[in-house]
C-alpha positions in Angstrom: -4.7 15.2 8.8 -6.5 11.9 8.4 -5.2 9.1 10.9 -4.3 6.1 9.3 -4.4 2.6 10.7 -2.7 -0.4 9.4 -3.4 -4.2 10.6 -1.8 -7.5 10.2 0.9 -7.8 7.6 0.1 -4.2 6.1 1.6 -2.8 9.5 4.5 -5.3 9.3 5.3 -4.1 5.6 5.1 -0.7 6.8 6.9 -0.8 9.9 4.1 1.2 11.6 0.8 0.9 12.7 -0.6 4.4 13.0 0.2 7.7 11.4 -1.4 10.8 10.3 -1.6 11.9 6.6 -2.9 14.7 4.5 -5.5 13.7 2.0 -8.8 14.8 0.8 -10.0 11.6 -0.6 -8.9 7.8 -0.6 -7.3 8.0 -3.9 -5.0 10.8 -2.9 -4.1 8.9 0.4 -3.4 5.8 -1.3 -1.0 7.9 -3.7 0.7 9.3 -0.7 1.2 6.0 1.0 2.6 4.5 -2.2 4.8 7.4 -2.7 6.3 7.0 0.7 6.7 3.3 0.4 6.1 1.4 -3.0 5.9 -2.0 -1.2 3.2 -0.8 1.1 1.5 0.7 -1.8 1.5 -2.8 -3.9 0.2 -4.5 -0.6 -2.6 -2.0 -0.3 -3.7 -2.5 -4.0 -3.5 -6.3 -3.7 -6.7 -8.5 -3.5 -8.8 -8.8 -0.5 -7.3 -5.6 1.1 -10.6 -3.6 2.6 -10.7 0.0 3.8 -12.8 1.3 6.7 -13.4 5.0 7.0 -14.7 6.3 10.3 -15.2 2.5 11.2 -17.5 1.6 8.2 -16.2 -0.4 5.3 -16.1 1.5 2.2 -15.8 0.2 -1.2 -14.6 2.7 -3.9 -14.0 6.4 -3.3 -14.5 8.4 -0.1 -14.0 12.0 0.8 -11.9 12.5 4.0 -11.8 15.1 6.4 -8.9 16.1 8.9 -11.0 14.3 11.6 -11.3 10.9 9.5 -9.9 7.6 10.7 -8.9 5.3 7.8 -8.2 1.5 8.6 -6.4 -0.6 5.9 -7.4 -4.3 6.7 -5.5 -7.2 5.1 -7.4 -10.2 3.5 -9.1 -12.3 6.2 -8.6 -16.0 6.3 -9.5 -18.9 8.8 -11.8 -21.7 9.2 
């Protein structure tokens, strides 16, 4: 099972920061997250949300293993 980490407002929306999910790729993981919590699914699809798989930012699709760590990062702001 892939370990999923949520940060910032994404964790606030979900009500959790870390959970394990069964998924073989990012699209399947996103579908599982949205299916379990539609508000979280909407937030994850929002602009500026980044995904890191095993501590490397991923753009697009990625294959996951049972040992994968997937972090969803909210949009950054600051100055």
